[in-house]
C-alpha positions as CSV (number, residue, x, y, z in Angstrom):
1,X,0.7,0.1,0.1
2,X,2.9,2.6,0.6
3,X,4.7,1.4,-2.3
4,X,1.5,2.7,-4.3
5,X,1.8,6.1,-2.7
6,X,4.7,6.5,-3.1
7,X,4.0,6.0,-6.7
8,X,0.9,8.1,-6.7
9,X,2.5,10.8,-4.5
10,X,3.7,14.1,-7.5
11,X,6.7,15.2,-7.3
12,X,8.1,17.1,-4.0
13,X,8.5,21.1,-3.7
14,X,13.1,19.6,-3.2
15,X,12.0,17.7,-6.2
16,X,10.6,20.2,-7.9
17,X,13.7,22.7,-7.6
18,X,16.4,20.5,-7.6
19,X,14.5,19.4,-11.0
20,X,15.0,23.4,-12.0
21,X,18.4,24.3,-10.3
22,X,20.0,20.9,-13.1
23,X,17.6,22.0,-15.7
24,X,19.1,25.0,-15.8
25,X,22.5,24.9,-15.2
26,X,22.4,21.9,-18.4
27,X,19.7,25.1,-20.4
28,X,21.0,27.8,-19.0
29,X,23.9,28.7,-21.6
30,X,21.0,28.2,-24.8
31,X,19.8,31.6,-23.8
32,X,16.6,29.8,-25.3
33,X,13.2,32.3,-24.4
34,X,11.0,31.4,-21.5
35,X,8.5,29.4,-23.6
36,X,10.9,27.4,-25.5
37,X,12.9,26.5,-22.6
38,X,9.9,25.5,-20.8
39,X,9.5,23.1,-24.3
40,X,12.0,21.8,-24.4
41,X,12.1,20.7,-20.4
42,X,8.8,18.6,-21.3
43,X,10.3,17.6,-23.9
44,X,13.0,16.1,-21.9
45,X,10.8,14.9,-19.4
46,X,8.5,13.0,-21.6
47,X,12.3,11.7,-23.1
48,X,12.9,10.4,-19.2
49,X,10.1,9.3,-19.0
50,X,9.3,6.8,-21.1
51,X,6.0,9.0,-22.5
52,X,4.4,8.5,-19.0
53,X,4.8,12.3,-18.3
54,X,4.4,15.2,-20.3
55,X,5.3,18.0,-18.1
56,X,7.0,19.1,-15.0
57,X,3.9,19.4,-12.4
58,X,3.0,15.6,-13.4
59,X,5.6,14.0,-12.3
60,X,5.2,12.2,-9.4
61,X,7.8,11.7,-6.9
62,X,9.4,8.3,-8.5
63,X,9.4,9.5,-12.1
64,X,10.9,13.0,-10.6
65,X,13.2,11.0,-8.7
66,X,13.8,9.1,-12.6
67,X,14.5,12.7,-13.8
68,X,16.9,14.5,-11.4
69,X,19.1,11.5,-11.9
70,X,19.3,11.3,-16.1
71,X,19.8,15.7,-15.8
72,X,22.3,15.2,-13.2
73,X,24.3,13.0,-15.1
74,X,23.9,15.8,-18.3
75,X,25.6,18.0,-15.8
76,X,28.1,16.2,-15.0
77,X,29.3,14.4,-18.5
78,X,28.9,18.6,-19.9
79,X,31.0,19.1,-16.5
80,X,33.4,16.7,-17.3
81,X,35.2,18.0,-19.3
82,X,35.6,21.4,-18.2
83,X,37.2,19.6,-14.9
84,X,39.6,17.6,-16.8
85,X,41.3,21.2,-18.5
86,X,41.3,22.6,-15.6
87,X,42.9,19.4,-14.0
88,X,45.5,18.4,-16.4
89,X,46.0,21.4,-18.8
90,X,49.7,22.1,-17.8
91,X,51.0,19.6,-16.5
92,X,54.4,17.1,-18.1
93,X,52.4,14.8,-21.2
94,X,48.9,16.4,-20.9
95,X,47.6,17.8,-24.1
96,X,46.0,21.3,-23.1
97,X,42.8,20.9,-25.0
98,X,40.9,24.3,-23.9
99,X,42.2,28.0,-22.1
100,X,40.3,28.2,-18.8
101,X,40.9,31.5,-17.1
102,X,42.4,30.9,-13.5
103,X,38.9,30.5,-10.7
104,X,38.9,32.7,-7.3
105,X,40.7,29.5,-5.6
106,X,43.3,28.6,-7.7
107,X,44.1,32.1,-7.3
108,X,43.8,31.3,-3.8
109,X,45.4,28.2,-3.3
110,X,49.0,30.2,-5.2
111,X,48.9,32.3,-2.0
112,X,48.4,30.8,0.3
113,X,51.5,28.6,-0.6
114,X,53.5,31.3,-1.2
115,X,53.5,31.9,2.0
116,X,53.5,29.1,3.3
117,X,56.6,28.8,1.9
118,X,56.8,32.6,3.7
119,X,56.6,34.7,0.0
120,X,55.6,37.8,-1.0
121,X,54.9,39.6,-4.0
122,X,58.2,40.6,-5.1
123,X,59.2,37.4,-4.5
124,X,57.0,35.6,-5.9
125,X,57.0,37.5,-9.0
126,X,60.4,36.5,-8.5
127,X,60.0,32.5,-9.1
128,X,58.0,32.7,-11.3
129,X,60.7,34.3,-13.7
130,X,63.0,32.2,-11.6
131,X,61.1,29.1,-13.5
132,X,58.7,30.0,-15.6
133,X,60.0,32.5,-18.2
134,X,61.1,29.4,-20.4
135,X,57.2,29.1,-20.9
136,X,56.2,32.6,-21.1
137,X,54.7,33.2,-18.0
138,X,57.5,36.3,-16.2
139,X,56.0,37.5,-13.2
140,X,52.1,37.3,-12.0
141,X,50.6,38.8,-14.5
142,X,51.6,36.3,-16.6
143,X,49.3,34.3,-15.6
144,X,46.6,34.2,-17.7
145,X,45.2,30.0,-18.0
146,X,44.4,27.3,-14.9
147,X,47.8,25.9,-17.0
148,X,49.9,28.8,-16.2
149,X,48.4,29.2,-12.9
150,X,49.0,25.2,-12.0
151,X,52.8,25.4,-13.1
152,X,53.5,27.1,-11.0
153,X,51.5,26.3,-8.1
154,X,52.7,22.7,-8.8
155,X,56.6,24.3,-8.1
156,X,55.1,25.8,-5.1
157,X,53.3,22.6,-3.9
158,X,57.1,20.8,-4.5
159,X,59.1,23.3,-2.6
160,X,56.4,22.7,0.0
161,X,56.9,18.9,0.0
162,X,60.9,19.4,0.3
163,X,60.5,21.5,2.7
164,X,58.1,18.7,5.4
165,X,60.8,16.4,4.7
166,X,64.4,18.1,5.1
167,X,62.9,20.6,8.6
168,X,66.2,21.6,8.7
169,X,65.7,23.6,4.8
170,X,65.1,27.5,5.4
171,X,61.3,28.8,4.6
172,X,63.9,32.1,2.7
173,X,66.9,32.3,2.1
174,X,69.1,35.4,3.8
175,X,71.1,37.8,3.3
176,X,75.2,37.1,5.4
């Protein structure tokens, strides 16, 4: 009896919000007018439910869970290319697929690593110039992609790992 009720119970408000959020993440970049966006969403709902439901308001909890799952897979598949490009761009042996701009968290990670090494801006600029000039990076102003930022970040992280293994290694070189 309880299983029958869950099959006929309409989608919850939480499911409806989740469905719309996923839909906007997936179809939002298309920039469709409101009516065409609604028709496309209903088309996908009909396809995902094998023709049982034609509109969002007709979804049951069970069908809504199915549609949400399928939309989540579409969104994840769409984001995979971007995530792969962000994570592997600049690594040795990986082609740079797409130029991805560095985001705020990547910049914060760079500054946290630099601070952990006791570097200020001028010292970081000098580090970049000394180690990455051959790939066109002469300072912070030359970092335009995640590939560029990852190169510098991986260098800083390597220095941090080296310092952890060798505690006698100085955080900064000091003049004699």
